[in-house]
C-alpha positions as CSV (number, residue, x, y, z in Angstrom):
1,M,112.9,74.6,126.4
2,L,109.2,74.8,125.5
3,K,108.3,72.3,122.7
4,L,105.3,73.1,120.5
5,N,103.3,70.7,118.5
6,K,102.4,71.3,114.8
7,R,99.1,73.0,115.7
8,Q,100.6,75.2,118.3
9,K,103.4,76.2,115.8
10,K,100.7,77.2,113.3
11,Y,98.9,79.3,115.9
12,L,102.2,81.0,116.7
13,E,102.8,81.6,113.0
14,Y,99.4,83.2,112.4
15,T,99.8,85.3,115.6
16,L,103.1,86.7,114.4
17,I,101.6,87.4,110.9
18,L,98.7,89.3,112.4
19,I,100.9,91.3,114.7
20,I,103.4,92.2,111.9
21,L,100.5,93.0,109.5
22,F,98.9,95.3,112.1
23,L,102.2,97.0,112.7
24,S,102.7,97.4,109.0
25,F,99.4,99.4,108.7
26,F,100.3,101.4,111.8
27,F,103.7,102.3,110.2
28,W,102.3,102.4,106.6
29,N,104.1,105.5,105.6
30,S,107.4,104.6,107.2
31,F,110.6,103.4,105.6
32,V,110.0,99.9,107.0
33,V,107.0,99.2,104.7
34,Y,108.4,101.2,101.8
35,P,110.2,98.2,100.2
36,I,107.0,96.1,100.1
37,K,105.1,99.0,98.6
38,L,107.9,99.5,96.1
39,F,107.5,95.8,95.2
40,V,103.8,96.2,94.6
41,V,104.3,99.2,92.3
42,L,106.9,97.2,90.5
43,T,104.6,94.2,89.9
44,H,101.8,96.7,88.9
45,E,103.8,98.2,86.2
46,M,105.3,94.8,85.1
47,S,101.7,93.6,84.7
48,H,100.9,96.4,82.3
49,G,104.0,95.5,80.3
50,I,103.2,91.8,80.2
51,A,99.6,92.5,79.1
52,A,100.9,94.7,76.3
53,I,103.2,92.0,75.0
54,I,100.6,89.2,75.3
55,T,98.0,91.3,73.4
56,G,100.4,91.9,70.5
57,G,102.0,95.2,71.6
58,K,105.4,96.2,72.8
59,L,106.8,97.4,76.1
60,H,109.2,100.3,75.7
61,S,110.2,101.0,79.3
62,I,109.1,101.2,82.9
63,L,109.9,104.0,85.3
64,I,109.5,103.8,89.1
65,T,109.9,107.0,91.1
66,N,111.0,107.5,94.7
67,S,107.5,108.6,95.6
68,L,106.2,105.2,94.5
69,G,104.8,106.5,91.2
70,G,105.1,104.2,88.2
71,E,104.8,104.6,84.4
72,S,104.7,101.8,81.8
73,R,105.4,103.1,78.3
74,T,103.7,100.6,75.9
75,I,103.1,100.6,72.1
76,G,100.1,98.9,70.6
77,G,98.3,96.0,72.1
78,N,94.8,96.0,73.7
79,N,94.4,99.2,75.7
80,F,91.6,97.8,77.8
81,V,93.5,94.7,78.8
82,I,96.7,96.7,79.4
83,A,95.0,99.2,81.7
84,S,93.2,96.5,83.6
85,A,96.3,94.4,84.2
86,G,97.9,96.8,86.7
87,Y,95.6,96.3,89.7
88,L,94.6,92.8,88.8
89,G,98.2,91.7,87.9
90,S,99.7,92.9,91.2
91,L,96.7,91.3,93.0
92,L,97.6,88.0,91.4
93,F,101.3,88.3,92.3
94,G,100.2,88.9,95.9
95,A,97.9,85.9,95.8
96,A,100.6,83.7,94.4
97,L,103.0,84.8,97.1
98,Y,100.5,84.0,99.8
99,I,99.8,80.6,98.3
100,S,103.6,80.1,98.3
101,G,103.6,80.5,102.0
102,N,101.4,77.5,102.3
103,T,102.7,75.2,99.6
104,E,106.5,74.4,99.5
105,K,106.5,72.9,96.0
106,F,104.6,75.9,94.6
107,R,106.9,78.3,96.4
108,K,110.0,76.9,94.8
109,V,108.5,77.0,91.3
110,F,107.0,80.4,91.7
111,S,110.1,81.9,93.3
112,I,112.2,80.8,90.3
113,F,109.7,82.2,87.9
114,L,109.4,85.5,89.7
115,S,113.2,85.9,90.1
116,I,113.7,85.3,86.4
117,L,110.9,87.7,85.5
118,L,112.4,90.4,87.8
119,I,115.9,90.0,86.3
120,L,114.6,90.1,82.7
121,F,112.6,93.3,83.4
122,A,115.6,94.9,85.2
123,A,117.9,94.1,82.3
124,N,115.5,95.1,79.5
125,Y,112.8,97.5,80.5
126,L,113.4,99.3,83.8
127,E,114.8,102.8,83.7
128,G,116.6,104.4,86.6
129,Y,118.5,102.9,89.5
130,L,115.5,102.5,91.9
131,G,113.6,100.0,89.8
132,K,116.7,98.1,88.7
133,I,118.1,97.8,92.3
134,A,114.7,96.8,93.7
135,S,114.2,94.1,91.1
136,V,117.6,92.6,91.6
137,L,117.3,92.6,95.4
138,F,113.8,91.0,95.4
139,A,115.0,88.5,92.8
140,S,117.9,87.6,95.1
141,L,115.5,87.2,98.1
142,F,113.2,84.9,96.1
143,I,116.2,82.7,95.1
144,I,117.8,82.6,98.6
145,A,114.7,82.3,100.8
146,P,113.3,78.9,99.6
147,I,116.8,77.3,99.8
148,Y,118.2,78.7,103.1
149,F,115.4,80.0,105.2
150,P,113.6,77.6,107.7
151,Q,110.1,76.5,106.7
152,I,108.4,78.7,109.3
153,A,110.4,81.7,108.2
154,N,109.4,81.2,104.6
155,S,105.8,80.6,105.5
156,I,105.7,83.9,107.4
157,L,107.7,85.9,104.8
158,Y,105.7,84.8,101.8
159,K,102.3,85.1,103.5
160,L,103.1,88.6,104.9
161,L,104.5,89.8,101.6
162,G,101.4,88.4,99.8
163,L,98.9,89.8,102.3
164,I,100.5,93.3,102.4
165,S,100.7,93.3,98.6
166,M,97.0,92.4,98.2
167,F,95.9,95.0,100.8
168,Y,98.1,97.6,99.2
169,V,96.2,97.0,95.9
170,A,92.9,97.6,97.7
171,I,94.2,100.7,99.4
172,D,95.6,102.0,96.1
173,I,92.3,101.5,94.4
174,K,90.5,103.4,97.1
175,E,92.9,106.3,97.0
176,D,92.8,106.4,93.1
177,I,89.0,106.2,92.8
178,L,86.9,106.4,95.9
179,T,88.3,109.6,97.4
180,N,87.4,113.1,96.5
181,V,90.8,114.0,95.2
182,Y,91.1,113.4,91.4
183,R,94.3,111.9,90.1
184,P,95.0,110.1,86.8
185,S,94.6,106.3,87.2
186,D,94.1,103.1,85.2
187,A,90.4,103.3,86.0
188,Q,90.2,106.8,84.6
189,F,91.8,105.6,81.4
190,I,89.4,102.7,81.1
191,A,86.5,105.0,81.8
192,T,87.5,107.0,78.8
193,L,87.7,103.8,76.7
194,T,84.4,102.3,77.8
195,S,82.3,105.3,78.8
196,V,81.7,103.5,82.2
197,S,82.4,105.6,85.3
198,A,85.9,105.2,86.8
199,T,84.1,104.8,90.2
200,V,82.3,101.7,88.9
201,W,85.6,100.1,87.7
202,G,87.2,101.0,91.0
203,I,84.4,99.4,93.0
204,L,84.6,96.3,90.8
205,W,88.3,95.9,91.4
206,L,88.0,96.6,95.1
207,I,85.4,93.9,95.4
208,I,87.6,91.5,93.4
209,S,90.6,92.3,95.6
210,L,88.8,92.0,99.0
211,T,87.1,88.8,97.8
212,T,90.4,87.3,96.8
213,I,91.9,88.2,100.2
214,S,88.9,86.7,102.0
215,F,89.0,83.5,100.0
216,L,92.8,83.0,100.5
217,L,92.6,83.6,104.3
218,R,89.8,81.0,104.6
219,W,91.6,78.5,102.4
220,S,94.8,78.9,104.3
221,Y,93.2,78.6,107.7
222,K,91.3,75.4,106.7
223,K,94.5,73.9,105.1
224,D,96.5,74.6,108.3
225,F,94.0,73.6,110.9
């Protein structure tokens, strides 16, 4: 049986991640990638709700649709912060997941935190079966994986989930703002609040998301090699 040293194992890990990441984009609209996209929509809407609560408002409910649409019904709070939290919040969740793939101690702590958060939202704020079931399943995954999965499996799982989450944020921003098809979005809402073009906000968030991805990839590569 072929034995690999630590460096060779890392090369194999990154090769598998790149292959699966490429296949994910190739099958972007398939049922295979659907659960991950559902997770990103879920964290996007949860981020709106968390921002509302932090800024003194209330979260009434969250609805996730089969077509991966989401709506957070909030009352009060800082509208600018609440609207901004969707893209940026889901980006931070993706970044934390990617970091979890590199750092075992952080993975254990973040997995517990995220599992509790998902369960709390499922029990108190999510409407409909789709959001509730998705939250419980992902919470279960984040409880089970750090305990029972091998280190390399956890590394690949968390890095992939984090990368796809962050790339989905960038793709979502592009589709919301930088295409010719108008559709209501967080940036459109902020544009109304600030009188600054939604395109400007979209470009700003896109730069932030791509910069975050680039930074984490460089950090991860230097840490592993």
